C-alpha positions, 0 to 999 in steps of 0.5 A, spaced: 447 502 496 450 495 495 455 495 489 460 489 487 466 491 484 472 487 480 479 488 481 480 485 474 476 490 471 478 496 475 483 501 471 490 501 474 493 508 476 500 507 475 504 511 480 511 510 477 515 505 473 514 500 478 508 501 482 501 501 480 494 501 484 487 500 484 483 503 490 476 504 493 474 508 498 468 508 503 466 514 508 471 511 513 476 507 510 480 505 503 482 499 500 487 498 495 490 493 491 498 495 490 502 492 484 509 492 486 515 490 481 521 487 484 526 492 487 520 497 487 521 502 493 515 505 497 519 511 500 519 512 508 513 516 510 507 516 515 500 517 516 494 518 521 491 512 518 492 505 521 494 500 516 493 493 514 497 490 509 495 483 506 500 480 501 497 476 496 503 474 492 510 476 493 514 479 499 515 486 501 521 488 506 518 493 511 523 498 515 521 502 521 525 507 525 524 503 532 526 496 530 529 492 525 526 490 518 521 485 517 519 481 511 512 479 509 510 474 505 504 472 501 499 470 505 501 474 511 498 480 514 502 486 517 499 491 522 502 498 522 499 503 527 497 510 526 503 515 525 509 510 525 514 512 519 516 506 515 518 504 508 518 498 504 521 494 498 519 489 493 523 483 494 520 480 488 514 482 484 508 483 489 501 484 489 498 487 496 492 489 499 492 495 503 486 497 508 486 504 511 482 507 516 480 513 516 480 513 509 487 515 505 485 523 503 492 524 500 491 518 495 484 520 493 486 527 492 492 525 488 497 529 493 501 522 495 507 525 492 512 520 495 509 515 491 509 518 484 516 519 484 521 516 478 
């Protein structure tokens, strides 16, 4: 079934005071527009899903256990392999597009407590 969606018309799910999300899932992937205010923090976590993060605007600083941090700016894409622990901090107001495979069941089922903190 073909269906066209508009990010602008989708309701934003407010996860905490600094992070909001709009999300779509198919059978095998999840795509999300994540809205992060300056100084927002995504706590250290890992997941079975491979992840592409495309920064539409702003900048995120990602930290990994096995290497130095990397800053990803608007127009840049970061690939995070499956099960790699990471965290992120918004250096400025940021909009990113995250693509996950397989789909993010924890996001779909709202069991992603690490994002729902204050």
